[in-house]
C-alpha positions as CSV (number, residue, x, y, z in Angstrom):
1,M,21.8,-53.7,123.6
2,P,24.6,-53.0,121.0
3,G,21.9,-52.1,118.4
4,Q,20.6,-49.5,120.9
5,Q,24.1,-48.1,121.3
6,R,24.5,-47.7,117.6
7,A,21.1,-45.9,117.4
8,D,22.2,-43.7,120.3
9,A,25.5,-43.0,118.6
10,R,23.7,-42.0,115.4
11,R,21.4,-39.7,117.3
12,N,24.3,-38.2,119.2
13,Y,26.2,-37.6,115.9
14,A,23.2,-36.0,114.3
15,R,22.5,-33.8,117.3
16,I,26.2,-32.8,117.7
17,L,26.3,-31.9,114.0
18,E,23.1,-29.9,114.2
19,V,24.4,-27.9,117.1
20,A,27.8,-27.5,115.6
21,E,26.3,-26.0,112.4
22,E,24.5,-23.4,114.5
23,E,27.6,-22.7,116.6
24,V,29.9,-22.4,113.6
25,A,27.4,-20.1,111.8
26,A,27.3,-17.9,114.9
27,R,30.9,-18.0,116.0
28,G,33.0,-19.2,113.0
29,A,35.7,-21.8,113.0
30,N,36.6,-21.2,116.6
31,A,33.2,-22.3,118.0
32,S,33.6,-23.8,121.4
33,L,33.6,-27.6,121.3
34,E,32.6,-27.6,125.0
35,Q,29.6,-25.3,124.2
36,I,28.6,-27.6,121.4
37,A,28.7,-30.6,123.8
38,R,26.7,-28.8,126.4
39,T,24.0,-27.6,123.9
40,A,23.8,-31.1,122.3
41,G,23.4,-32.6,125.7
42,V,26.4,-34.8,125.5
43,G,29.9,-34.9,127.1
44,S,33.0,-33.5,125.5
45,A,34.4,-37.0,125.1
46,T,31.3,-37.9,122.9
47,V,32.0,-34.9,120.7
48,R,35.6,-35.9,120.4
49,R,34.8,-39.5,119.7
50,H,32.7,-38.4,116.7
51,F,35.0,-35.6,115.7
52,P,38.5,-36.2,116.9
53,T,39.7,-32.8,115.6
54,R,38.2,-29.4,115.2
55,H,39.0,-29.7,111.5
56,A,37.0,-33.0,111.3
57,L,34.0,-31.1,112.8
58,L,34.4,-28.2,110.4
59,E,34.5,-30.6,107.4
60,A,31.3,-32.3,108.6
61,V,29.6,-29.0,109.0
62,S,30.7,-27.9,105.5
63,Q,29.9,-31.1,103.6
64,E,26.6,-29.9,102.2
65,R,28.1,-26.6,100.9
66,I,31.0,-28.5,99.5
67,A,28.6,-30.8,97.6
68,I,26.8,-27.8,96.2
69,L,30.1,-26.3,95.0
70,A,31.2,-29.6,93.5
71,A,27.9,-29.9,91.6
72,R,28.2,-26.3,90.4
73,A,31.7,-27.0,89.1
74,Q,30.4,-30.0,87.1
75,E,27.5,-27.9,85.8
76,L,29.9,-25.2,84.6
77,A,32.4,-27.6,83.1
78,G,30.5,-27.8,79.8
79,E,30.4,-24.0,79.2
80,S,32.0,-22.8,76.1
81,D,33.6,-19.7,77.7
82,S,36.1,-21.6,80.0
83,R,37.5,-18.4,81.7
84,R,34.0,-17.2,82.5
85,A,33.0,-20.6,83.8
86,L,36.0,-20.9,86.0
87,L,35.7,-17.4,87.4
88,E,32.0,-17.9,88.0
89,W,32.7,-21.0,90.0
90,L,35.6,-19.3,91.9
91,D,33.2,-16.4,92.7
92,D,30.8,-19.0,94.1
93,V,33.5,-20.4,96.3
94,V,34.5,-17.0,97.6
95,S,30.8,-16.1,98.3
96,Y,30.2,-19.4,100.1
97,C,33.4,-18.9,102.2
98,V,32.5,-15.4,103.1
99,T,28.9,-16.2,104.1
100,A,29.4,-19.7,105.5
101,R,31.6,-19.1,108.6
102,G,34.0,-22.0,109.1
103,L,34.1,-23.1,105.4
104,A,37.4,-21.4,104.7
105,A,38.9,-23.1,107.7
106,A,37.6,-26.4,106.5
107,L,39.3,-25.8,103.2
108,A,42.6,-24.8,104.7
109,Y,45.5,-27.2,104.1
110,D,46.9,-26.9,107.6
111,T,45.1,-30.0,108.8
112,P,46.7,-31.4,112.0
113,D,46.3,-34.9,110.6
114,P,47.9,-35.0,107.1
115,A,47.4,-38.8,106.9
116,H,43.6,-38.2,106.5
117,G,44.1,-35.2,104.2
118,N,41.4,-32.6,103.7
119,S,38.3,-34.2,102.2
120,C,36.6,-30.8,101.5
121,S,39.5,-29.5,99.5
122,M,40.0,-32.8,97.8
123,T,36.4,-32.9,96.7
124,L,36.6,-29.4,95.3
125,E,39.9,-30.1,93.6
126,E,38.4,-33.2,91.9
127,S,35.3,-31.4,90.8
128,A,37.0,-28.2,89.6
129,E,39.9,-29.9,87.7
130,P,37.9,-30.1,84.4
131,L,37.0,-26.4,84.7
132,L,40.7,-25.4,85.2
133,A,42.0,-27.8,82.6
134,H,39.6,-26.4,80.0
135,A,40.6,-22.8,80.9
136,A,44.3,-23.7,80.8
137,R,43.8,-25.4,77.3
138,D,42.1,-22.2,76.1
139,G,44.9,-20.0,77.4
140,A,42.6,-18.3,79.9
141,V,44.7,-19.4,82.9
142,S,48.4,-20.1,83.2
143,Q,49.3,-23.7,82.8
144,E,51.1,-24.0,86.2
145,V,48.0,-22.9,88.2
146,T,46.4,-25.7,90.1
147,V,43.0,-25.9,91.8
148,A,44.8,-26.3,95.1
149,D,46.5,-23.0,94.4
150,L,43.1,-21.3,93.7
151,I,41.6,-22.8,96.9
152,A,44.6,-21.7,99.0
153,L,44.2,-18.2,97.5
154,I,40.5,-18.1,98.3
155,V,41.1,-19.4,101.9
156,G,43.7,-16.7,102.4
157,I,41.5,-13.9,101.1
158,T,38.5,-15.1,103.1
159,L,40.4,-15.6,106.4
160,T,42.0,-12.2,105.9
161,T,38.7,-10.4,105.3
162,E,36.4,-12.1,107.8
163,R,36.7,-9.3,110.4
164,H,36.5,-6.5,107.7
165,P,33.4,-4.2,108.0
166,D,32.2,-5.6,104.7
167,P,33.9,-8.9,104.2
168,A,32.0,-9.9,101.0
169,A,33.0,-6.7,99.2
170,E,36.6,-6.8,100.4
171,A,37.0,-10.5,99.6
172,S,35.6,-9.8,96.1
173,R,37.9,-6.9,95.6
174,L,41.0,-8.9,96.6
175,F,39.9,-11.8,94.5
176,R,39.7,-9.5,91.5
177,I,43.2,-8.4,92.1
178,A,44.3,-12.0,92.3
179,V,42.5,-12.9,89.1
180,A,44.5,-10.2,87.3
181,G,47.6,-12.0,88.5
182,I,46.7,-15.5,87.4
183,S,45.5,-14.5,84.0
184,P,48.1,-14.5,81.2
185,D,49.4,-11.1,80.1
186,A,47.1,-9.7,77.5
187,S,49.7,-7.6,75.8
């Protein structure tokens, strides 16, 4: 019987995650955990057993997109124009955050469980560090800027613009303003 329970638990996890992806896409980071449980055909306690916090659920829903962004950072790390490569990657992160509801919240550093950290942000930090280091060595970005700073900036921009009539355009505009602030003075 324990083997059956494990199989049931795996099926429940997969079903909850599938439903959560749909709910988060439709309603954003505040998708109802109770609605997710009802639609998945499980109890609220089952959802909470698999995902003890809303943030844990958002991280699970965002993992595929995070993996794509991490791979993109590695792909761009070898580019000769380090500033362009970093900005291209950051544009990708902004675009994903605007179009993938819940991703910005998954990247936010306000996790209620600091002991477990933020695996989405940590993955992006690790993958983008070579991009940022190359840009800093080339003088394209100030030395004191960190990937965590850039992620926090993108999260702030994305969360601020999500209710804007054209969130993608507004997020891009605000990001361009920020880029002018993180680049060294050209004069």
